[in-house]
N, CA, C and O atoms as a CHARMM CRD file, in Angstrom:
* protein
*
  308
    1    1 UNK  N      0.71000  -1.25200  -0.14900 PROA 1      0.00000
    2    1 UNK  CA    -0.03600   0.00600  -0.04200 PROA 1      0.00000
    3    1 UNK  C      0.86600   1.24700  -0.06900 PROA 1      0.00000
    4    1 UNK  O      0.63000   2.15800  -0.86200 PROA 1      0.00000
    5    2 UNK  N      1.82600   1.29000   0.72800 PROA 2      0.00000
    6    2 UNK  CA     2.87700   2.32900   0.69200 PROA 2      0.00000
    7    2 UNK  C      3.57200   2.54300  -0.45200 PROA 2      0.00000
    8    2 UNK  O      3.83500   3.70100  -0.77800 PROA 2      0.00000
    9    3 UNK  N      3.96600   1.48200  -1.21900 PROA 3      0.00000
   10    3 UNK  CA     4.58700   1.45500  -2.31600 PROA 3      0.00000
   11    3 UNK  C      3.64200   2.05400  -3.57000 PROA 3      0.00000
   12    3 UNK  O      4.15600   2.68900  -4.49100 PROA 3      0.00000
   13    4 UNK  N      2.48400   1.83300  -3.51300 PROA 4      0.00000
   14    4 UNK  CA     1.42100   2.30000  -4.47900 PROA 4      0.00000
   15    4 UNK  C      1.27200   3.67800  -4.10900 PROA 4      0.00000
   16    4 UNK  O      1.19700   4.44900  -5.06600 PROA 4      0.00000
   17    5 UNK  N      1.21100   4.16900  -2.99400 PROA 5      0.00000
   18    5 UNK  CA     0.91900   5.68200  -2.62400 PROA 5      0.00000
   19    5 UNK  C      2.33700   6.30400  -3.14600 PROA 5      0.00000
   20    5 UNK  O      2.19600   7.22100  -3.95400 PROA 5      0.00000
   21    6 UNK  N      3.56200   5.98400  -2.84500 PROA 6      0.00000
   22    6 UNK  CA     4.65100   6.62400  -3.34900 PROA 6      0.00000
   23    6 UNK  C      4.59600   6.50100  -4.78900 PROA 6      0.00000
   24    6 UNK  O      4.81700   7.52200  -5.44100 PROA 6      0.00000
   25    7 UNK  N      4.36600   5.53600  -5.33000 PROA 7      0.00000
   26    7 UNK  CA     4.41700   5.49900  -6.84900 PROA 7      0.00000
   27    7 UNK  C      3.47700   6.43100  -7.55600 PROA 7      0.00000
   28    7 UNK  O      3.77900   7.02700  -8.59000 PROA 7      0.00000
   29    8 UNK  N      2.30300   6.52600  -6.93400 PROA 8      0.00000
   30    8 UNK  CA     1.31900   7.45700  -7.67300 PROA 8      0.00000
   31    8 UNK  C      1.56200   8.86700  -7.40800 PROA 8      0.00000
   32    8 UNK  O      1.19900   9.69300  -8.24400 PROA 8      0.00000
   33    9 UNK  N      2.16500   9.24700  -6.28200 PROA 9      0.00000
   34    9 UNK  CA     2.29500  10.60900  -6.03500 PROA 9      0.00000
   35    9 UNK  C      3.71200  11.24900  -5.79400 PROA 9      0.00000
   36    9 UNK  O      3.88500  12.44800  -5.57600 PROA 9      0.00000
   37   10 UNK  N      4.74900  10.25700  -5.86300 PROA 10     0.00000
   38   10 UNK  CA     6.16400  10.56800  -5.77200 PROA 10     0.00000
   39   10 UNK  C      6.67700  10.98300  -4.52300 PROA 10     0.00000
   40   10 UNK  O      5.85000  11.14100  -3.62400 PROA 10     0.00000
   41   11 UNK  N      7.83800  11.18700  -4.28500 PROA 11     0.00000
   42   11 UNK  CA     8.28500  11.50000  -2.77300 PROA 11     0.00000
   43   11 UNK  C      7.70200  12.66100  -2.50300 PROA 11     0.00000
   44   11 UNK  O      7.06400  12.53400  -1.45700 PROA 11     0.00000
   45   12 UNK  N      7.58700  14.03100  -3.06500 PROA 12     0.00000
   46   12 UNK  CA     7.25100  15.19000  -2.58900 PROA 12     0.00000
   47   12 UNK  C      5.77500  15.05300  -2.44800 PROA 12     0.00000
   48   12 UNK  O      5.22900  15.44700  -1.41800 PROA 12     0.00000
   49   13 UNK  N      4.98100  14.42800  -3.58700 PROA 13     0.00000
   50   13 UNK  CA     3.46300  14.54800  -3.33400 PROA 13     0.00000
   51   13 UNK  C      3.11400  13.68400  -1.95000 PROA 13     0.00000
   52   13 UNK  O      2.42300  14.09400  -1.01700 PROA 13     0.00000
   53   14 UNK  N      3.70300  12.51200  -2.04500 PROA 14     0.00000
   54   14 UNK  CA     3.32200  11.77500  -0.82500 PROA 14     0.00000
   55   14 UNK  C      3.53500  12.33200   0.62200 PROA 14     0.00000
   56   14 UNK  O      2.85300  12.14100   1.62900 PROA 14     0.00000
   57   15 UNK  N      4.66800  13.07400   0.44700 PROA 15     0.00000
   58   15 UNK  CA     5.11100  13.81800   1.80400 PROA 15     0.00000
   59   15 UNK  C      4.16500  14.91100   2.16800 PROA 15     0.00000
   60   15 UNK  O      3.81100  15.05700   3.33800 PROA 15     0.00000
   61   16 UNK  N      3.71300  15.73500   1.14300 PROA 16     0.00000
   62   16 UNK  CA     2.64300  16.85900   1.14900 PROA 16     0.00000
   63   16 UNK  C      1.35500  16.21600   1.49500 PROA 16     0.00000
   64   16 UNK  O      0.57600  16.78500   2.25900 PROA 16     0.00000
   65   17 UNK  N      1.05400  14.90600   0.90500 PROA 17     0.00000
   66   17 UNK  CA    -0.15900  14.47100   1.15000 PROA 17     0.00000
   67   17 UNK  C     -0.47100  13.98700   2.65000 PROA 17     0.00000
   68   17 UNK  O     -1.48900  14.23500   3.29600 PROA 17     0.00000
   69   18 UNK  N      0.56600  13.29200   3.01900 PROA 18     0.00000
   70   18 UNK  CA     0.53700  12.71900   4.32200 PROA 18     0.00000
   71   18 UNK  C      0.59000  13.76700   5.43400 PROA 18     0.00000
   72   18 UNK  O      0.00000  13.68700   6.51200 PROA 18     0.00000
   73   19 UNK  N      1.37400  14.75300   5.02300 PROA 19     0.00000
   74   19 UNK  CA     1.46500  16.06900   6.08800 PROA 19     0.00000
   75   19 UNK  C     -0.13000  16.57800   6.21100 PROA 19     0.00000
   76   19 UNK  O     -0.73300  16.65500   7.28200 PROA 19     0.00000
   77   20 UNK  N     -0.68600  16.90700   4.90600 PROA 20     0.00000
   78   20 UNK  CA    -2.03200  17.45200   5.02200 PROA 20     0.00000
   79   20 UNK  C     -3.05500  16.63700   5.70200 PROA 20     0.00000
   80   20 UNK  O     -3.93900  17.15300   6.38600 PROA 20     0.00000
   81   21 UNK  N     -2.93700  15.33800   5.51500 PROA 21     0.00000
   82   21 UNK  CA    -3.95000  14.35400   6.19100 PROA 21     0.00000
   83   21 UNK  C     -3.60700  14.29900   7.76600 PROA 21     0.00000
   84   21 UNK  O     -4.42000  14.08700   8.66500 PROA 21     0.00000
   85   22 UNK  N     -2.35700  14.51500   7.88900 PROA 22     0.00000
   86   22 UNK  CA    -2.01800  14.61500   9.59100 PROA 22     0.00000
   87   22 UNK  C     -2.56600  16.00500  10.10500 PROA 22     0.00000
   88   22 UNK  O     -3.06600  16.06600  11.22800 PROA 22     0.00000
   89   23 UNK  N     -2.49100  16.95400   9.41900 PROA 23     0.00000
   90   23 UNK  CA    -3.18200  18.29400   9.86500 PROA 23     0.00000
   91   23 UNK  C     -4.54200  18.26000  10.14000 PROA 23     0.00000
   92   23 UNK  O     -5.02800  18.77900  11.14500 PROA 23     0.00000
   93   24 UNK  N     -5.30600  17.54900   9.11700 PROA 24     0.00000
   94   24 UNK  CA    -6.76500  17.46200   9.36200 PROA 24     0.00000
   95   24 UNK  C     -7.09300  16.62100  10.28000 PROA 24     0.00000
   96   24 UNK  O     -8.08500  16.89700  10.95500 PROA 24     0.00000
   97   25 UNK  N     -6.50600  15.63400  10.49600 PROA 25     0.00000
   98   25 UNK  CA    -6.53200  14.73500  11.73200 PROA 25     0.00000
   99   25 UNK  C     -6.47800  15.53400  12.99000 PROA 25     0.00000
  100   25 UNK  O     -7.39900  15.46400  13.80300 PROA 25     0.00000
  101   26 UNK  N     -5.43900  16.28800  13.18100 PROA 26     0.00000
  102   26 UNK  CA    -5.07400  17.17700  14.37600 PROA 26     0.00000
  103   26 UNK  C     -6.36000  18.07400  14.69500 PROA 26     0.00000
  104   26 UNK  O     -6.86700  18.18100  15.81200 PROA 26     0.00000
  105   27 UNK  N     -6.81000  18.71000  13.50400 PROA 27     0.00000
  106   27 UNK  CA    -7.77400  19.79200  13.51900 PROA 27     0.00000
  107   27 UNK  C     -9.31200  19.00100  13.96500 PROA 27     0.00000
  108   27 UNK  O    -10.15800  19.43400  14.74700 PROA 27     0.00000
  109   28 UNK  N     -9.33100  17.81500  13.24400 PROA 28     0.00000
  110   28 UNK  CA   -10.54800  17.00700  13.66900 PROA 28     0.00000
  111   28 UNK  C    -10.69900  16.87000  15.38200 PROA 28     0.00000
  112   28 UNK  O    -11.68200  17.18500  16.05200 PROA 28     0.00000
  113   29 UNK  N     -9.31100  16.26000  15.89100 PROA 29     0.00000
  114   29 UNK  CA    -9.32100  15.96700  17.17500 PROA 29     0.00000
  115   29 UNK  C     -9.45100  17.30700  18.16400 PROA 29     0.00000
  116   29 UNK  O     -9.95500  17.23500  19.28500 PROA 29     0.00000
  117   30 UNK  N     -8.97900  18.40900  17.64700 PROA 30     0.00000
  118   30 UNK  CA    -8.92000  19.68700  18.37600 PROA 30     0.00000
  119   30 UNK  C    -10.53700  20.04700  18.35400 PROA 30     0.00000
  120   30 UNK  O    -11.08300  20.30600  19.42600 PROA 30     0.00000
  121   31 UNK  N    -11.18800  20.05800  17.29800 PROA 31     0.00000
  122   31 UNK  CA   -12.71100  20.43300  17.15700 PROA 31     0.00000
  123   31 UNK  C    -13.34700  19.43000  18.17000 PROA 31     0.00000
  124   31 UNK  O    -13.95700  19.91100  19.12500 PROA 31     0.00000
  125   32 UNK  N    -13.26200  18.21900  18.05200 PROA 32     0.00000
  126   32 UNK  CA   -13.79800  17.27300  18.97700 PROA 32     0.00000
  127   32 UNK  C    -13.57400  17.62900  20.58000 PROA 32     0.00000
  128   32 UNK  O    -14.47700  17.64300  21.41600 PROA 32     0.00000
  129   33 UNK  N    -12.51800  17.84300  20.76700 PROA 33     0.00000
  130   33 UNK  CA   -11.95500  18.42300  22.38500 PROA 33     0.00000
  131   33 UNK  C    -12.82200  19.54900  22.62500 PROA 33     0.00000
  132   33 UNK  O    -13.52100  19.54500  23.63900 PROA 33     0.00000
  133   34 UNK  N    -12.86300  20.52700  21.80200 PROA 34     0.00000
  134   34 UNK  CA   -13.49600  21.75700  21.93700 PROA 34     0.00000
  135   34 UNK  C    -15.04800  21.62300  22.23500 PROA 34     0.00000
  136   34 UNK  O    -15.61100  22.29800  23.09600 PROA 34     0.00000
  137   35 UNK  N    -15.72700  20.61800  21.38100 PROA 35     0.00000
  138   35 UNK  CA   -17.00200  20.33700  21.49500 PROA 35     0.00000
  139   35 UNK  C    -17.28000  19.72600  22.80800 PROA 35     0.00000
  140   35 UNK  O    -18.32000  20.00800  23.40300 PROA 35     0.00000
  141   36 UNK  N    -16.35700  18.85400  23.32800 PROA 36     0.00000
  142   36 UNK  CA   -16.42500  18.09500  24.62400 PROA 36     0.00000
  143   36 UNK  C    -16.43600  19.19000  25.68100 PROA 36     0.00000
  144   36 UNK  O    -17.26900  19.13900  26.58600 PROA 36     0.00000
  145   37 UNK  N    -15.66500  20.05000  25.61900 PROA 37     0.00000
  146   37 UNK  CA   -15.41800  21.02400  26.77800 PROA 37     0.00000
  147   37 UNK  C    -16.54400  22.08000  26.86400 PROA 37     0.00000
  148   37 UNK  O    -16.65900  22.73400  27.90100 PROA 37     0.00000
  149   38 UNK  N    -17.39700  22.27900  25.79700 PROA 38     0.00000
  150   38 UNK  CA   -18.47800  23.13700  25.82400 PROA 38     0.00000
  151   38 UNK  C    -19.32000  23.12500  26.98800 PROA 38     0.00000
  152   38 UNK  O    -19.74600  21.99000  27.19800 PROA 38     0.00000
  153   39 UNK  N    -19.67200  23.88800  27.73000 PROA 39     0.00000
  154   39 UNK  CA   -20.70500  23.86100  28.71700 PROA 39     0.00000
  155   39 UNK  C    -22.15800  24.03400  28.36700 PROA 39     0.00000
  156   39 UNK  O    -22.78400  25.09200  28.42800 PROA 39     0.00000
  157   40 UNK  N    -22.60600  22.87300  27.99600 PROA 40     0.00000
  158   40 UNK  CA   -23.99100  22.59200  27.65000 PROA 40     0.00000
  159   40 UNK  C    -24.64100  21.56600  28.63300 PROA 40     0.00000
  160   40 UNK  O    -23.99300  20.94100  29.47300 PROA 40     0.00000
  161   41 UNK  N    -26.23400  21.43800  28.40700 PROA 41     0.00000
  162   41 UNK  CA   -26.65500  20.32500  28.84400 PROA 41     0.00000
  163   41 UNK  C    -26.16500  19.02200  28.13800 PROA 41     0.00000
  164   41 UNK  O    -25.69200  19.03200  27.00200 PROA 41     0.00000
  165   42 UNK  N    -26.31400  17.90900  28.89400 PROA 42     0.00000
  166   42 UNK  CA   -25.81200  16.68800  28.39100 PROA 42     0.00000
  167   42 UNK  C    -26.53900  16.05400  27.10900 PROA 42     0.00000
  168   42 UNK  O    -25.93400  15.24700  26.40400 PROA 42     0.00000
  169   43 UNK  N    -27.82900  16.43700  26.83500 PROA 43     0.00000
  170   43 UNK  CA   -28.23800  15.78500  25.35700 PROA 43     0.00000
  171   43 UNK  C    -27.76700  16.60800  24.27900 PROA 43     0.00000
  172   43 UNK  O    -27.47100  16.06300  23.21500 PROA 43     0.00000
  173   44 UNK  N    -27.65700  17.89000  24.42100 PROA 44     0.00000
  174   44 UNK  CA   -27.21000  18.60300  23.33700 PROA 44     0.00000
  175   44 UNK  C    -25.78000  18.34600  22.97300 PROA 44     0.00000
  176   44 UNK  O    -25.36500  18.23600  21.82000 PROA 44     0.00000
  177   45 UNK  N    -24.94300  18.24400  24.25700 PROA 45     0.00000
  178   45 UNK  CA   -23.45000  17.95800  23.90400 PROA 45     0.00000
  179   45 UNK  C    -23.34000  16.37000  23.55200 PROA 45     0.00000
  180   45 UNK  O    -22.35500  15.97300  22.93000 PROA 45     0.00000
  181   46 UNK  N    -24.22000  15.59300  23.90100 PROA 46     0.00000
  182   46 UNK  CA   -24.08700  14.21600  23.20600 PROA 46     0.00000
  183   46 UNK  C    -24.22000  14.06800  21.78800 PROA 46     0.00000
  184   46 UNK  O    -23.52500  13.30100  21.12200 PROA 46     0.00000
  185   47 UNK  N    -25.20600  14.88000  21.28800 PROA 47     0.00000
  186   47 UNK  CA   -25.81400  14.95000  19.86400 PROA 47     0.00000
  187   47 UNK  C    -24.65900  15.65900  19.01900 PROA 47     0.00000
  188   47 UNK  O    -24.29300  15.21200  17.93200 PROA 47     0.00000
  189   48 UNK  N    -24.18500  16.65400  19.53400 PROA 48     0.00000
  190   48 UNK  CA   -23.14100  17.21400  18.87800 PROA 48     0.00000
  191   48 UNK  C    -21.72400  16.37800  18.60700 PROA 48     0.00000
  192   48 UNK  O    -21.12200  16.42400  17.53400 PROA 48     0.00000
  193   49 UNK  N    -21.28500  15.58500  19.80200 PROA 49     0.00000
  194   49 UNK  CA   -20.25000  14.80800  19.65700 PROA 49     0.00000
  195   49 UNK  C    -20.55800  13.48200  18.67600 PROA 49     0.00000
  196   49 UNK  O    -19.68400  13.02200  17.94100 PROA 49     0.00000
  197   50 UNK  N    -21.69300  13.01800  18.74600 PROA 50     0.00000
  198   50 UNK  CA   -22.05800  12.04600  17.82100 PROA 50     0.00000
  199   50 UNK  C    -21.99800  12.62300  16.44100 PROA 50     0.00000
  200   50 UNK  O    -21.39200  11.94200  15.61500 PROA 50     0.00000
  201   51 UNK  N    -22.49900  13.71500  16.05700 PROA 51     0.00000
  202   51 UNK  CA   -22.34500  14.26200  14.74600 PROA 51     0.00000
  203   51 UNK  C    -20.97800  14.55800  14.43600 PROA 51     0.00000
  204   51 UNK  O    -20.58300  14.32900  13.29300 PROA 51     0.00000
  205   52 UNK  N    -20.03300  15.14000  15.48100 PROA 52     0.00000
  206   52 UNK  CA   -18.73300  15.49300  15.04800 PROA 52     0.00000
  207   52 UNK  C    -17.95900  14.05400  14.81000 PROA 52     0.00000
  208   52 UNK  O    -17.07400  14.08100  13.95400 PROA 52     0.00000
  209   53 UNK  N    -18.15900  13.02300  15.36200 PROA 53     0.00000
  210   53 UNK  CA   -17.70800  11.77200  14.93800 PROA 53     0.00000
  211   53 UNK  C    -18.05100  11.15400  13.72500 PROA 53     0.00000
  212   53 UNK  O    -17.24300  10.55500  13.01600 PROA 53     0.00000
  213   54 UNK  N    -19.23300  11.29500  13.48500 PROA 54     0.00000
  214   54 UNK  CA   -19.81500  10.54600  12.12500 PROA 54     0.00000
  215   54 UNK  C    -19.74300  11.50500  10.84600 PROA 54     0.00000
  216   54 UNK  O    -19.84600  11.03100   9.71400 PROA 54     0.00000
  217   55 UNK  N    -19.57700  12.76500  11.05400 PROA 55     0.00000
  218   55 UNK  CA   -19.29300  13.78000  10.10200 PROA 55     0.00000
  219   55 UNK  C    -18.04300  14.40000  10.27100 PROA 55     0.00000
  220   55 UNK  O    -18.07600  15.40800  10.97700 PROA 55     0.00000
  221   56 UNK  N    -16.86800  14.04800   9.78200 PROA 56     0.00000
  222   56 UNK  CA   -15.78500  14.78800  10.18000 PROA 56     0.00000
  223   56 UNK  C    -15.43700  16.33200   9.74200 PROA 56     0.00000
  224   56 UNK  O    -14.38000  16.88000  10.05800 PROA 56     0.00000
  225   57 UNK  N    -16.40500  16.91300   9.02300 PROA 57     0.00000
  226   57 UNK  CA   -15.96100  18.24100   8.55600 PROA 57     0.00000
  227   57 UNK  C    -16.88500  19.05600   9.61900 PROA 57     0.00000
  228   57 UNK  O    -16.69400  20.27200   9.60800 PROA 57     0.00000
  229   58 UNK  N    -17.67400  18.66100  10.36300 PROA 58     0.00000
  230   58 UNK  CA   -18.43200  19.43600  11.26800 PROA 58     0.00000
  231   58 UNK  C    -17.49300  20.10000  12.35400 PROA 58     0.00000
  232   58 UNK  O    -17.61600  21.31200  12.53000 PROA 58     0.00000
  233   59 UNK  N    -16.54200  19.37800  13.11400 PROA 59     0.00000
  234   59 UNK  CA   -15.64700  19.93500  14.04900 PROA 59     0.00000
  235   59 UNK  C    -14.85100  21.35000  13.26700 PROA 59     0.00000
  236   59 UNK  O    -14.74800  22.40800  13.88800 PROA 59     0.00000
  237   60 UNK  N    -14.38400  21.21100  12.00900 PROA 60     0.00000
  238   60 UNK  CA   -13.88900  22.31400  11.52300 PROA 60     0.00000
  239   60 UNK  C    -14.77400  23.58900  11.60000 PROA 60     0.00000
  240   60 UNK  O    -14.49500  24.64600  12.16600 PROA 60     0.00000
  241   61 UNK  N    -15.74200  23.31200  11.00600 PROA 61     0.00000
  242   61 UNK  CA   -16.94100  24.63900  10.76200 PROA 61     0.00000
  243   61 UNK  C    -17.20400  24.94000  12.24800 PROA 61     0.00000
  244   61 UNK  O    -17.37100  26.10700  12.60200 PROA 61     0.00000
  245   62 UNK  N    -17.25000  23.81600  13.22300 PROA 62     0.00000
  246   62 UNK  CA   -17.49900  24.51900  14.68800 PROA 62     0.00000
  247   62 UNK  C    -16.42600  25.32200  15.30600 PROA 62     0.00000
  248   62 UNK  O    -16.62300  26.21600  16.13000 PROA 62     0.00000
  249   63 UNK  N    -15.16900  24.91000  14.81300 PROA 63     0.00000
  250   63 UNK  CA   -14.28400  25.56100  15.53700 PROA 63     0.00000
  251   63 UNK  C    -13.92700  26.99300  14.78400 PROA 63     0.00000
  252   63 UNK  O    -13.40800  27.87800  15.46400 PROA 63     0.00000
  253   64 UNK  N    -14.17400  27.20100  13.52700 PROA 64     0.00000
  254   64 UNK  CA   -14.29400  28.55900  12.73100 PROA 64     0.00000
  255   64 UNK  C    -15.33700  29.27900  13.28800 PROA 64     0.00000
  256   64 UNK  O    -15.10700  30.48100  13.42200 PROA 64     0.00000
  257   65 UNK  N    -16.69300  28.77700  13.74200 PROA 65     0.00000
  258   65 UNK  CA   -17.56300  29.42900  14.27700 PROA 65     0.00000
  259   65 UNK  C    -17.26700  30.07300  15.67500 PROA 65     0.00000
  260   65 UNK  O    -17.39300  31.27000  15.93100 PROA 65     0.00000
  261   66 UNK  N    -16.84900  29.08200  16.55000 PROA 66     0.00000
  262   66 UNK  CA   -16.31800  29.27300  17.78300 PROA 66     0.00000
  263   66 UNK  C    -15.10900  30.53600  17.85800 PROA 66     0.00000
  264   66 UNK  O    -14.93600  31.35600  18.76000 PROA 66     0.00000
  265   67 UNK  N    -14.56200  30.41200  16.92200 PROA 67     0.00000
  266   67 UNK  CA   -13.44400  31.51400  17.00300 PROA 67     0.00000
  267   67 UNK  C    -14.00100  32.65800  16.72800 PROA 67     0.00000
  268   67 UNK  O    -13.66600  33.58100  17.47100 PROA 67     0.00000
  269   68 UNK  N    -14.90100  32.94600  15.72100 PROA 68     0.00000
  270   68 UNK  CA   -15.55300  34.01600  15.48700 PROA 68     0.00000
  271   68 UNK  C    -16.44600  34.61100  16.47200 PROA 68     0.00000
  272   68 UNK  O    -16.60900  35.82700  16.57100 PROA 68     0.00000
  273   69 UNK  N    -16.99900  33.77300  17.17000 PROA 69     0.00000
  274   69 UNK  CA   -17.88900  34.22400  18.27700 PROA 69     0.00000
  275   69 UNK  C    -16.76700  34.62600  19.35400 PROA 69     0.00000
  276   69 UNK  O    -16.94100  35.71000  19.91100 PROA 69     0.00000
  277   70 UNK  N    -15.92000  34.06500  19.62100 PROA 70     0.00000
  278   70 UNK  CA   -14.91900  34.58100  20.60300 PROA 70     0.00000
  279   70 UNK  C    -14.37500  35.92800  20.30700 PROA 70     0.00000
  280   70 UNK  O    -14.32200  36.84900  21.12300 PROA 70     0.00000
  281   71 UNK  N    -14.01000  35.96800  19.18000 PROA 71     0.00000
  282   71 UNK  CA   -13.53900  37.29100  18.66000 PROA 71     0.00000
  283   71 UNK  C    -14.54100  38.42600  18.78400 PROA 71     0.00000
  284   71 UNK  O    -14.21500  39.60500  18.92700 PROA 71     0.00000
  285   72 UNK  N    -15.84500  37.95200  18.71400 PROA 72     0.00000
  286   72 UNK  CA   -16.91300  39.14200  18.96900 PROA 72     0.00000
  287   72 UNK  C    -16.98400  39.30100  20.38800 PROA 72     0.00000
  288   72 UNK  O    -17.26200  40.43100  20.78700 PROA 72     0.00000
  289   73 UNK  N    -16.81400  38.51600  21.12300 PROA 73     0.00000
  290   73 UNK  CA   -17.00000  38.55600  22.54500 PROA 73     0.00000
  291   73 UNK  C    -15.94900  39.50000  23.08300 PROA 73     0.00000
  292   73 UNK  O    -16.21200  40.45300  23.81600 PROA 73     0.00000
  293   74 UNK  N    -14.59800  39.13000  22.61700 PROA 74     0.00000
  294   74 UNK  CA   -13.63100  40.06900  22.98200 PROA 74     0.00000
  295   74 UNK  C    -13.57100  41.27700  22.71500 PROA 74     0.00000
  296   74 UNK  O    -13.06500  42.07000  23.50900 PROA 74     0.00000
  297   75 UNK  N    -14.13600  41.69400  21.40400 PROA 75     0.00000
  298   75 UNK  CA   -14.23500  43.11500  21.00100 PROA 75     0.00000
  299   75 UNK  C    -15.49300  43.79200  21.71900 PROA 75     0.00000
  300   75 UNK  O    -15.51300  45.00900  21.90400 PROA 75     0.00000
  301   76 UNK  N    -16.54600  42.95800  22.11700 PROA 76     0.00000
  302   76 UNK  CA   -17.65300  43.53900  22.74900 PROA 76     0.00000
  303   76 UNK  C    -18.84800  44.08100  21.90100 PROA 76     0.00000
  304   76 UNK  O    -19.65900  44.95100  22.21800 PROA 76     0.00000
  305   77 UNK  N    -18.75100  43.27800  20.62200 PROA 77     0.00000
  306   77 UNK  CA   -19.58400  43.57500  19.52000 PROA 77     0.00000
  307   77 UNK  C    -21.09200  42.98000  20.02400 PROA 77     0.00000
  308   77 UNK  O    -22.07200  43.07700  19.28500 PROA 77     0.00000
């Protein structure tokens, strides 16, 4: 499998692809951690965690939304 991956992308392509997949995994885990740390009632939190695990892009969008809302809170808007 690694040989096929290397043959298809070459050294640089395989390195870049592996790095981007690793970064996506780290951001997914960070989003899950952020959702778990949110102070909400248990049913809403459980539903969000299930959605975040089953639909991996959800934590990315949640993190972006959370960063925007924190910026607004700090500015006092």
